[in-house]
Structures are given as C-alpha cells and as structure tokens.
C-alpha positions in Angstrom: 26.6 20.6 4.2 25.6 24.4 5.5 28.5 25.7 7.1 32.1 25.3 5.9 35.1 24.1 8.0 38.0 26.6 7.7 40.9 25.4 5.6 44.0 27.3 5.1 44.9 26.3 1.6 48.3 28.7 1.3 49.2 27.4 4.6 48.6 23.5 3.2 50.5 24.8 -0.3 53.6 26.0 2.0 53.8 22.6 3.2 53.6 20.7 0.7 56.0 22.7 -1.0 58.5 22.5 1.6 58.3 18.9 1.2 59.5 19.0 -1.7 55.8 18.6 -4.1 55.8 21.3 -6.7 53.9 24.2 -6.0 51.1 24.2 -8.9 50.5 20.5 -8.0 50.6 21.2 -4.2 47.7 24.3 -5.4 45.4 21.7 -7.5 45.9 19.1 -4.3 45.0 22.0 -1.9 42.1 22.9 -4.1 40.6 19.6 -4.6 40.9 19.2 -0.3 39.5 22.1 0.1 36.3 21.6 -2.4 36.3 17.9 -0.6 36.1 19.1 2.9 33.6 22.0 1.6 31.3 19.3 0.3 31.8 16.5 2.5 32.7 17.3 5.9 30.2 18.4 8.7 30.8 20.6 11.4 29.2 20.4 14.9 26.5 22.7 14.0 25.7 20.7 10.7 25.5 17.5 13.3 23.3 19.4 15.6 20.7 20.2 13.2 20.7 17.1 11.9 20.3 15.5 15.4 17.1 17.9 16.0 15.9 17.1 12.3 16.3 13.4 13.7 14.6 13.9 16.7 11.5 15.6 15.4 11.4 13.0 12.5 11.4 10.5 15.5 8.6 12.6 17.6 6.4 12.4 14.4 6.9 8.8 13.8 6.1 7.8 17.1 2.5 10.2 17.0 2.1 8.1 13.6 2.8 5.0 14.8 0.4 5.5 18.2 -2.1 6.8 15.7 -2.2 3.5 13.7 -2.0 1.5 16.5 -5.2 3.1 18.3 -6.8 2.8 14.3 -5.7 -0.7 14.3 -7.2 -1.3 17.7 -10.5 0.3 17.3 -11.0 -1.6 14.2 -9.8 -5.4 15.6 -12.3 -4.2 18.3 -15.4 -3.6 15.6 -14.3 -6.9 13.9 -14.8 -9.1 17.2 -17.9 -7.3 18.0 -19.0 -7.9 14.6 -18.4 -11.1 14.6 -19.5 -11.9 18.6 -23.1 -10.6 16.7 -22.8 -13.4 14.0 -21.7 -16.1 16.7 -24.8 -14.9 18.5 -27.4 -15.3 15.8 -25.9 -18.6 14.9 -26.5 -19.7 18.0 -30.0 -18.5 18.3 -30.6 -20.1 14.7 -29.0 -23.4 16.1 -31.3 -23.2 18.9 -34.4 -22.4 17.2 -33.3 -25.6 14.6 -33.0 -28.0 18.0 -36.2 -26.5 19.6 -37.8 -27.4 16.5 -36.6 -31.0 15.9 -37.1 -31.3 19.6 -41.1 -30.6 19.3 -41.3 -32.3 15.9 -39.5 -35.9 17.5 -41.4 -35.4 20.8 -44.7 -35.3 18.8 -44.2 -38.0 17.0 -43.4 -40.2 19.9 -46.4 -38.8 21.7 -48.0 -40.1 18.5 -46.8 -43.0 18.6 -47.1 -43.8 21.9 -51.1 -42.4 21.8 -51.3 -45.1 18.9 -49.8 -47.8 20.6 -51.8 -47.8 23.9 -55.3 -47.2 21.6 -54.0 -50.6 20.2 -53.5 -52.4 23.3 -56.8 -50.9 25.1 -58.3 -52.6 21.5 -56.7 -55.7 21.8 -57.7 -56.0 25.5 
C-alpha cells in the first residue's frame, strides 16, 4: 500500500521481552510484523483511494455498457429493417407468381369454355 501504518517496534520488543521472549527473538518478530503491516495492511486513505478508483471504473463500465447496448439496439433495428425488406420482396414475388398462375388458369378455363361452347353450337 502507498501509506504505512505507524508501528512502534521498540515498544513491541519491550512487551515481548517483558513476557519472557528472548530479546533477539523479540526483535526478529517485531521486524517481521512491521514488514507484514507495511506490505499487507491498508490505511483508511488507501481504502478511500481504492473506493474512488472503483467508482471511476464503475462509471466507465456503465458508459461503455450503455454504448454497447445502443450499438446493439441499432444493429438489431438494422437487421429487422433488412428482414422486413426481404419479406416485402418475397411477398411481392409470391403475389406476382400467384397472379401469373391465376391468369394462366383463367385463360385455360376461358379457352376450354369457348371450345365447349363452339362444340355445342356445332352439335345443335
């Protein structure tokens, strides 16, 4: 962390030696504890800095997510419009085919009716 927490190693060594720990062992223990505190423990200021950094990262993520959602919405809308265009074209093509088929069938039926009428006129 960027800021260290004050730790009185001399007072800690005195407490350990008063409790019966040999002084060299107490000094090594105090140094190890001081290193641990310096390397691993964070201060309120460290936490506040991390909080601000996290808030900044979340705000950036929110903006990026909103931008991605808008891009996706535009892409989906474009796909929908293209699909609608293809469907309109397919429907128009189908209508033309149906008109063509109906015209041919109607023409065939009309020709058959005229032929039947002509045959009936000759027979009567």
